C-alpha positions as CSV (number, residue, x, y, z in Angstrom):
1,M,-46.4,-39.7,-62.9
2,L,-45.6,-40.9,-59.3
3,V,-45.8,-45.1,-59.6
4,I,-45.1,-47.2,-56.1
5,S,-44.3,-50.4,-55.2
6,K,-47.0,-51.6,-52.9
7,F,-44.7,-54.7,-51.5
8,R,-42.3,-52.8,-51.0
9,A,-44.1,-50.1,-49.1
10,Y,-45.6,-52.7,-47.2
11,V,-42.7,-54.3,-46.0
12,G,-41.3,-50.2,-45.7
13,I,-44.3,-50.0,-43.0
14,L,-43.9,-53.8,-41.5
15,L,-40.5,-52.8,-40.7
16,C,-41.3,-49.5,-39.3
17,L,-43.9,-51.1,-37.0
18,I,-41.6,-53.9,-35.7
19,A,-39.1,-51.2,-34.7
20,S,-41.3,-49.8,-32.2
21,I,-41.0,-53.0,-29.8
22,S,-37.0,-53.7,-30.9
23,P,-34.5,-52.5,-28.3
24,M,-32.6,-49.1,-29.4
25,L,-30.4,-48.5,-26.5
26,K,-28.8,-51.1,-23.8
27,V,-29.0,-49.7,-20.3
28,P,-26.7,-51.7,-17.8
29,F,-28.9,-53.0,-15.2
30,K,-31.8,-52.2,-16.8
31,G,-32.1,-54.4,-19.7
32,S,-33.0,-53.2,-23.3
33,W,-35.0,-49.5,-23.7
34,N,-36.9,-49.1,-27.3
35,L,-37.8,-45.6,-28.5
36,Y,-40.4,-45.2,-25.8
37,Q,-38.4,-45.5,-23.0
38,L,-35.4,-43.4,-24.4
39,D,-37.9,-40.7,-25.1
40,S,-41.8,-40.5,-25.4
41,R,-41.8,-37.5,-27.4
42,L,-39.5,-38.9,-30.3
43,F,-41.5,-41.7,-30.2
44,F,-44.8,-40.3,-30.7
45,I,-43.1,-37.6,-33.5
46,T,-41.9,-40.3,-35.7
47,Y,-44.8,-42.7,-35.0
48,G,-47.0,-39.7,-35.9
49,M,-45.0,-39.2,-39.2
50,I,-45.6,-43.0,-40.2
51,A,-49.4,-43.1,-39.6
52,V,-49.7,-40.2,-41.6
53,C,-47.5,-41.8,-44.3
54,L,-50.1,-44.8,-44.3
55,F,-52.9,-42.2,-44.7
56,F,-51.1,-40.7,-47.6
57,F,-50.7,-44.2,-48.9
58,V,-53.9,-45.2,-48.4
59,I,-55.7,-42.7,-49.8
60,R,-53.1,-42.9,-52.8
61,R,-51.8,-39.3,-52.5
62,L,-48.4,-40.1,-53.6
63,A,-46.9,-36.8,-54.2
64,G,-47.5,-36.3,-50.2
65,F,-46.7,-39.8,-49.4
66,R,-43.2,-39.2,-51.1
67,L,-42.8,-35.8,-49.4
68,M,-43.5,-37.2,-45.8
69,V,-40.8,-40.4,-46.4
70,I,-37.9,-37.5,-47.0
71,V,-39.4,-35.9,-43.7
72,L,-39.3,-39.3,-42.4
73,F,-35.8,-40.1,-43.8
74,V,-34.4,-36.6,-42.2
75,W,-35.9,-37.0,-39.2
76,Y,-34.4,-40.7,-38.4
77,F,-30.9,-38.9,-38.4
78,L,-32.5,-36.0,-36.0
79,C,-33.4,-38.8,-33.4
80,I,-30.1,-40.5,-33.9
81,G,-28.3,-37.2,-33.4
82,A,-30.9,-36.6,-30.3
83,V,-30.4,-39.3,-28.7
84,Y,-26.8,-39.8,-28.9
85,F,-26.4,-36.3,-27.8
86,K,-28.4,-37.0,-24.7
87,V,-26.5,-39.9,-23.9
88,N,-23.2,-38.2,-24.2
89,N,-24.5,-34.8,-22.1
90,Y,-26.5,-36.4,-19.4
91,F,-25.2,-34.8,-16.7
92,N,-23.4,-31.7,-17.8
93,F,-20.2,-33.6,-15.8
94,K,-17.5,-34.2,-18.3
95,L,-16.4,-37.8,-16.0
96,A,-19.9,-38.9,-15.8
97,D,-21.3,-38.1,-19.1
98,K,-17.4,-39.8,-20.3
99,L,-18.4,-42.9,-17.8
100,L,-21.9,-43.0,-18.7
101,A,-21.5,-43.0,-23.2
102,K,-18.9,-45.9,-22.3
103,T,-21.8,-48.2,-20.5
104,L,-24.9,-47.3,-22.8
105,H,-24.7,-48.9,-26.5
106,F,-27.3,-48.7,-29.3
107,Q,-28.9,-51.6,-30.3
108,W,-30.1,-53.2,-33.5
109,G,-34.0,-51.6,-33.4
110,W,-31.9,-48.3,-35.3
111,V,-31.1,-50.6,-37.9
112,V,-34.8,-52.3,-38.6
113,L,-36.2,-48.6,-38.4
114,F,-33.8,-47.2,-41.4
115,L,-34.2,-50.2,-43.2
116,G,-38.3,-49.8,-43.4
117,I,-37.9,-45.5,-44.0
118,V,-35.6,-47.2,-47.1
119,F,-38.4,-49.5,-48.4
120,L,-40.5,-46.5,-47.8
121,L,-38.2,-44.5,-49.7
122,F,-37.7,-46.5,-52.6
123,S,-41.1,-47.4,-53.3
124,V,-41.7,-44.4,-55.1
125,K,-40.6,-43.4,-58.2
126,S,-41.5,-41.2,-61.1
127,T,-42.7,-42.0,-64.7
128,K,-43.0,-39.9,-67.4
129,V,-46.3,-40.6,-69.5
130,V,-46.1,-41.1,-73.0
131,K,-48.8,-40.0,-75.5
132,E,-50.1,-42.2,-78.1
133,I,-51.3,-40.0,-81.4
134,N,-53.2,-42.0,-83.7
């Protein structure tokens, strides 16, 4: 039987929503970019997954909620990898790519998103059902 900690789930969802407006990448002369400004496809896929997690949470399908949170956890690392490789191989010109990689810096928004996903991940736990025989 799956049991959910509603407080952890609410905090996780709130942190994931806060991460949508927090800076993800610092770009010189342009300022800080959030996930939507980095890549709109990554933004919509990520927040589509968060919306599906929220849907499963609301209708109390904890197995689906747990599965989507695990998928979201894996997707987070794929997102970081995609942004990292996009920054380091943007121009396909070695000198320009190294220069660009040294000027762009990851920001604290990635940490907020990761904490939100970890809160969601640890909000569901499995317990054993004990039947009493009278």
